[in-house]
C-alpha positions as a printed Julia matrix, in Angstrom:
279×3 Matrix{Float64}:
   0.78    9.96  -38.37
  -0.23   13.97  -37.27
  -1.07   13.46  -33.44
  -3.14   16.77  -33.51
  -5.71   15.43  -35.52
  -7.15   12.94  -33.56
  -9.88   15.29  -31.85
 -10.21   16.47  -28.28
  -6.72   15.15  -27.94
  -4.15   17.42  -25.69
  -0.85   15.52  -25.69
   0.4    18.13  -22.74
  -2.54   15.97  -20.68
  -0.16   13.02  -20.08
   2.63   15.01  -18.4
   3.54   12.99  -15.75
   3.35    9.08  -14.73
   3.73    7.53  -11.57
   5.2     3.72  -11.11
   4.73    2.22   -8.28
   7.32   -0.1    -7.56
   8.62   -3.09   -5.75
  11.63   -3.86   -7.99
   9.94   -7.29   -9.06
   9.98   -8.38  -12.69
   5.84   -7.87  -12.91
   7.19   -3.77  -11.77
   9.2    -3.88  -14.3
   6.78   -4.4   -16.62
   5.26   -0.66  -16.15
   9.03    0.71  -16.57
   9.03   -1.13  -20.2
   5.33    0.49  -20.84
   6.34    4.14  -19.8
   9.38    4.04  -22.04
   7.32    3.3   -24.65
   4.98    6.19  -24.29
   8.24    8.72  -23.37
   9.58    7.35  -26.68
   6.35    9.1   -28.37
   5.79   12.34  -26.1
   7.66   14.13  -23.51
   6.15   12.54  -20.33
   8.06   12.79  -16.76
   8.36    9.73  -15.29
   8.77    8.9   -11.3
   9.46    5.37   -9.94
   8.03    5.46   -6.25
   9.38    2.98   -3.68
   6.93    2.57   -0.39
   9.55    1.3     2.79
   6.81   -1.09    5.17
   7.61   -1.39    8.68
   7.74   -5.64    7.37
  10.29   -4.44    4.83
  12.32   -2.24    7.68
  12.3    -5.23    9.86
  13.89   -7.75    7.27
  16.66   -5.51    6.01
  17.51   -4.75    9.77
  18.18   -8.42   10.72
  19.78   -9.03    7.37
  23.27   -8.88    7.85
  24.46   -9.43    4.7
  23.15   -6.27    3.04
  26.45   -4.75    4.6
  24.54   -1.87    6.3
  22.9    -1.54    2.84
  19.06   -1.83    2.6
  18.3    -4.24    0.09
  15.48   -2.1    -1.88
  18.51    0.44   -2.15
  20.33   -2.0    -3.63
  18.01   -2.92   -6.12
  16.79    0.9    -6.8
  21.27    1.07   -8.06
  20.21   -1.41  -10.47
  17.55   -0.08  -11.8
  18.96    3.29  -12.35
  21.64    1.74  -14.05
  19.48    0.38  -16.46
  16.7     3.15  -16.86
  16.91    6.58  -18.87
  18.57    9.12  -16.09
  15.77   11.32  -16.81
  13.61    8.91  -14.69
  12.93   10.44  -11.01
  12.69    8.06   -7.95
  11.85    8.28   -4.75
  11.53    6.19   -1.48
   8.97    7.36    0.92
   7.73    5.04    4.53
   4.38    4.34    5.53
   1.88    2.35    4.9
   1.86    0.79    1.04
  -1.43    2.11   -0.16
  -1.89    5.03    1.91
   1.43    6.7     0.8
   1.19    5.83   -3.31
  -2.37    7.24   -2.81
  -1.23   10.87   -1.16
   1.76   10.51   -3.43
  -0.38   10.37   -6.53
  -2.62   13.61   -5.29
  -0.21   15.78   -4.32
   2.38   15.47   -7.45
  -0.87   15.87   -9.63
  -0.27   12.61  -11.81
  -1.85   11.91  -14.94
  -1.69    8.34  -15.18
  -0.39    5.39  -12.87
   1.3     2.3   -14.65
   1.15   -0.58  -12.35
   2.33   -4.27  -12.62
  -0.41   -6.91  -11.58
   0.62  -10.54  -10.11
  -2.97  -11.93  -11.26
  -5.68  -13.6    -9.44
  -5.53  -12.73   -5.39
  -7.44  -14.14   -2.71
 -10.58  -11.7    -2.12
 -10.59  -12.58    1.53
  -7.66  -10.48    2.05
  -8.97   -7.13    0.5
  -7.36   -7.51   -2.83
  -4.38   -6.89   -4.88
  -2.21   -3.6    -4.16
  -2.88   -3.19   -8.16
  -6.52   -3.53   -7.15
  -6.76   -1.33   -4.52
  -4.68    1.73   -6.44
  -7.77    0.87   -9.33
 -10.03    1.66   -6.95
  -8.66    4.64   -4.82
  -6.79    6.41   -7.84
  -8.1     9.74   -8.56
  -6.44    9.66  -12.31
  -6.72    6.61  -14.43
  -4.81    3.04  -13.97
  -3.03    1.44  -16.63
  -2.25   -2.17  -15.34
  -0.34   -4.48  -16.74
   0.41   -8.77  -16.31
   2.82   -9.31  -18.78
   5.71   -7.45  -20.69
   4.35   -5.33  -23.7
   7.83   -4.24  -24.95
   6.84   -6.35  -28.41
   2.97   -4.88  -28.66
   1.9    -2.03  -30.78
  -1.13   -1.61  -29.39
  -3.12   -1.41  -32.68
  -6.39   -2.12  -31.69
  -7.66   -1.15  -28.39
 -11.06   -2.68  -26.77
 -13.28   -0.02  -24.38
 -16.13   -1.55  -22.57
 -18.98   -0.07  -21.57
 -23.09   -0.26  -21.45
 -23.43    2.86  -23.35
 -26.44    3.66  -21.62
 -25.31    7.02  -19.88
 -24.46    9.95  -22.86
 -22.23   11.57  -20.67
 -18.9    13.0   -21.48
 -16.26   11.35  -19.44
 -13.22   13.41  -18.65
 -10.84   11.3   -17.29
 -11.1     9.49  -21.17
  -8.35   12.12  -22.38
  -5.75    9.41  -21.65
  -7.45    7.26  -23.19
  -7.49    9.36  -26.28
  -3.79   10.58  -25.9
  -2.92    6.72  -25.71
  -4.73    6.17  -29.37
  -2.91    9.04  -31.06
   0.7     7.84  -29.41
   0.05    4.52  -30.99
  -2.15    4.97  -33.93
  -4.51    2.38  -32.24
  -8.22    1.58  -33.38
 -11.25    2.0   -30.93
 -13.16   -0.66  -30.58
 -16.26   -0.79  -28.5
 -17.83   -3.65  -26.77
 -21.45   -3.9   -24.92
 -22.18   -7.53  -23.42
 -26.18   -7.99  -24.53
 -28.95  -10.18  -23.08
 -31.98  -11.27  -25.46
 -34.18   -8.07  -24.46
 -32.05   -5.91  -25.83
 -32.54   -4.35  -29.2
 -29.37   -4.18  -31.47
 -30.46   -0.83  -33.09
 -30.95    0.66  -29.69
 -27.77   -0.07  -28.57
 -26.16    1.11  -31.92
 -27.45    4.48  -31.29
 -26.42    4.69  -27.58
 -22.56    3.53  -29.37
 -22.83    6.1   -31.87
 -24.37    9.13  -29.41
 -21.82    7.92  -26.9
 -18.83    8.32  -29.4
 -20.4    11.47  -30.65
 -20.74   13.03  -27.31
 -16.4    11.93  -26.13
 -15.04   12.87  -29.25
 -14.46    9.47  -30.1
 -13.59    8.55  -33.94
 -13.38    5.81  -36.07
 -14.76    3.24  -33.83
 -15.86   -0.01  -34.53
 -18.55   -1.36  -32.61
 -19.04   -4.73  -31.65
 -22.26   -6.86  -29.34
 -21.37   -9.68  -27.98
 -24.72  -11.82  -26.42
 -23.74  -13.72  -22.68
 -26.53  -14.85  -20.18
 -23.81  -15.88  -17.69
 -22.72  -12.29  -16.66
 -20.58   -9.34  -18.14
 -17.28  -10.31  -16.89
 -17.84  -13.66  -18.35
 -19.07  -12.16  -21.36
 -16.21  -10.2   -21.48
 -13.63  -13.28  -21.08
 -15.42  -15.48  -23.49
 -15.36  -12.42  -26.14
 -11.46  -11.95  -25.92
 -11.13  -15.89  -25.99
 -12.53  -15.46  -29.65
 -11.05  -11.94  -30.8
  -7.31  -10.14  -30.12
  -7.04   -6.94  -28.64
  -3.27   -5.43  -27.45
  -5.36   -3.06  -24.52
  -8.6    -3.06  -22.87
  -9.94    0.09  -21.24
 -12.97   -0.02  -18.8
 -14.67    2.42  -16.0
 -14.59    2.02  -12.54
 -16.66    2.96   -9.3
 -14.68    4.66   -6.36
 -15.27    3.54   -3.21
 -13.41    4.29    0.14
 -15.41    2.67    2.65
 -13.53   -0.88    3.5
 -16.88   -2.66    3.34
 -17.17   -2.62   -0.36
 -14.16   -4.51   -0.93
 -16.14   -7.62   -1.34
 -17.85   -5.72   -4.17
 -15.52   -4.88   -6.08
 -16.26   -3.65   -9.76
 -15.82   -5.36  -13.05
 -12.84   -3.07  -13.97
 -11.38   -4.17  -10.94
 -11.69   -8.18  -11.33
 -10.53   -7.91  -15.19
  -7.57   -6.14  -13.4
  -6.76   -9.69  -11.83
  -7.68  -12.16  -14.1
  -7.09  -10.77  -17.93
  -3.66  -11.05  -19.23
  -3.8    -7.61  -20.69
  -3.01   -4.01  -20.48
  -6.3    -2.63  -18.66
  -6.54    1.2   -18.75
  -9.4     2.07  -15.69
 -10.96    5.04  -15.12
 -13.75    6.69  -12.93
 -16.75    6.59  -14.05
 -19.02   10.07  -13.08
 -21.0     9.66   -9.93
 -24.19    9.22  -10.24
C-alpha cells in the first residue's frame, strides 16, 4: 500500500502520542494500540502517570513497599515489557489538570486512553470523558484490547449539515492510511429528512474534507441519536468509531455531555473523538 496516496494525509501529523496511565489492565490497552501505530510509522510515545494526594497518602502508610512507592514498582514492570524508546514521565498534582497541561505543553498529536466503561454522571464523568472534553487534540479511547483488530472498517458519525473543513480530521486520515481502512459515514435520520439531500450533504462533506472512497449509511431512529447509533452498531460490525465533540470548560456543562462523551463510556469499540469547530 502506498501511504502517500491518500489525499490530504501527511504521516508526520502523528509524531507524538501521549498515554496517561494508572498502570491498570485497561490502561495497557492504550499501550497496545500505540505499539500497533508505531509498527507502521515513526511516532514518539510518552507514558504519563500522575501521582495524586490520595496515592501519596496510601504509599506513605504502606510498609511493605520497602520505601519504594507502588507506582514505581508498577512502572518498572511496564518498562520491562515495552520497547526502550517509549518515554515515561511521572508528575504530581490534580489528575486531569496535570494531564491537560502536560498535553498542551508537549504539543502532542494524539491521546490514547483506556476507559472502564459506564460511570456515575453525578460524580462528573470518568477521567477519560473529562479528557475527551478538554483535550486540545484528538483522543482515541479504548474499552477493550485491540491487539487482534485490523481496523478495516471505521465508522464516522456526523449530521453532515455543516459543510466545513475540520482541521482535526488529519488524525483520522492518518489512521485510515496506516491501517488501510475503509471509511463509512453514518447519519441518524428521522422521517422528515430527504435521503437525497442527506446523500448530497455527505458527498459535499467528504469533498470538503478530502475524504475518499466513503460508503454512506442512513439509519432511521426516533428514539434519539445515541440510541440510534447503538442500535445500528448491534446490526453492523465496525472496528473503530469517530465522532466530534464540543469543548466546554465550565463545570456546569458536565450534565450536558455530548453524544461523543456518552459513547466513550458505553460502546465497547475504539472511539476517536475530536473537537468540532466552534459555531
